[in-house]
N, C-alpha and C positions, 0 to 999 in steps of 0.2 A: 840223690843217692841212694844205693843202695846197703840195706844194713845186714849183719849178718849176726850170727850166735854170738854172743859174748858184748857185743857192741854195747858201750853205755851210750843212752841218751836222753833228751829232753823234750817232754811231750804233754800235751793238752789234755787233759781227762774229763773237763768239766766245771772243776774247781778252779778258783779265782787262780791259784799260784802254779806257776811250768811245775814239770813234776819230774824228777828224775829216776834212771832205772835201769836195768841189764837185759837186753834180750835173752829168751831163754829157750825160743822156739821160732821160725819162721816159715809163713806157712804163703803158697800162691806169690812166689817171688816175681817182683816187676812193678809194674806203676800199680797195682791194684794190690800190693802184700798186705798181709796179716800179721802181727807179733805178739806174740805171746810175751809180755813184760812182767818182770819181778821189781816194784818197786823198791828203789833205795829206803826210804823213812818208814816206808808204813809195812814192809815184805810183804804186802801183798799183790797176787796173780793178776794182770789185766792182759785183755785182748784189744789192742789197738790197731788202726789205719794205717798206713803210708801218709794219707793227710794230718794225723795227729802228730808227728815226727815235728820237732822244731829245728 
Protein backbone atom coordinates (compact mmCIF):
# COMPACT_ATOMS: atom_id res chain seq x y z
CA UNK A 1 0.00 0.00 0.00
CA UNK A 2 1.31 3.43 -0.90
CA UNK A 3 1.16 6.05 1.79
CA UNK A 4 0.84 9.81 1.36
CA UNK A 5 1.49 12.88 3.49
CA UNK A 6 -0.66 13.14 6.63
CA UNK A 7 -1.39 9.39 6.72
CA UNK A 8 -1.29 7.91 10.21
CA UNK A 9 0.85 4.77 10.32
CA UNK A 10 2.24 2.16 12.70
CA UNK A 11 5.91 1.32 12.19
CA UNK A 12 8.96 -0.44 13.62
CA UNK A 13 12.06 1.58 14.50
CA UNK A 14 14.14 -0.82 16.57
CA UNK A 15 12.30 -0.27 19.85
CA UNK A 16 10.37 -3.21 21.32
CA UNK A 17 6.95 -1.60 20.87
CA UNK A 18 5.23 -0.67 17.63
CA UNK A 19 5.40 3.10 17.08
CA UNK A 20 2.64 5.33 15.71
CA UNK A 21 3.05 8.53 13.79
CA UNK A 22 1.98 10.79 10.94
CA UNK A 23 3.81 11.04 7.62
CA UNK A 24 5.15 14.55 7.00
CA UNK A 25 7.00 13.91 3.74
CA UNK A 26 7.28 11.13 1.15
CA UNK A 27 10.49 10.68 -0.85
CA UNK A 28 11.18 8.23 -3.68
CA UNK A 29 7.61 7.00 -4.03
CA UNK A 30 7.18 3.35 -4.90
CA UNK A 31 8.48 0.09 -3.44
CA UNK A 32 11.61 1.79 -2.05
CA UNK A 33 9.83 4.81 -0.57
CA UNK A 34 11.35 6.78 2.28
CA UNK A 35 9.13 8.64 4.75
CA UNK A 36 9.71 11.43 7.24
CA UNK A 37 7.40 10.62 10.17
CA UNK A 38 6.53 12.54 13.34
CA UNK A 39 6.16 10.12 16.24
CA UNK A 40 2.83 10.71 18.04
CA UNK A 41 4.14 9.84 21.49
CA UNK A 42 7.59 11.48 21.54
CA UNK A 43 7.00 14.18 18.88
CA UNK A 44 10.39 13.31 17.34
CA UNK A 45 10.93 13.18 13.58
CA UNK A 46 12.17 9.89 12.17
CA UNK A 47 13.09 8.78 8.66
CA UNK A 48 11.84 5.29 7.87
CA UNK A 49 11.57 3.04 4.83
CA UNK A 50 8.57 1.30 3.31
CA UNK A 51 9.68 -1.97 4.90
CA UNK A 52 9.36 -0.59 8.43
CA UNK A 53 5.65 0.19 8.10
CA UNK A 54 3.37 -2.40 9.66
